[in-house]
Steps between C-alpha positions, in 0.01 A plus 500: 500500500632847409491758775617862522519466883825413670498190725566731805201726411280196439592364842414832667170502315421144605580576859269803487213269378576248768467763772154613377197371679248292299264803510772724357575250221127474418464876493798529269367227270159667477659837423718350230198324347301822493794673330514229234130534432539878467789465256302243295195730493711794394646290218156398384381860503801594289446223250116517493393862570157434345394264783270614773592457866287181520653360182850568638415309817365207303817496283724510807308207651542308170872570491560408861267197538403385152190521279288248686536675838441836332177376349383340824583806708330741263179289502495508881565878523305625197163667570202305370443575133848641442681379191824308530 
């Protein structure tokens, strides 16, 4: 595996993670996950400016979880009579 981090810096980083409580690690993971979703959504907006906010959400779900999950989740959350 190629890394731009020196072994010494990697060891310091690993030790920092080891000292974190489970709650701190969970909080960090959730924050990172939210950041990734934000970046993905910004990329979608850039590539597909014609999409509405709801269409962008649907496309993000499709990219992250696949077409079947996107279809299932949209059917559950769509108002009655709304078109898919």
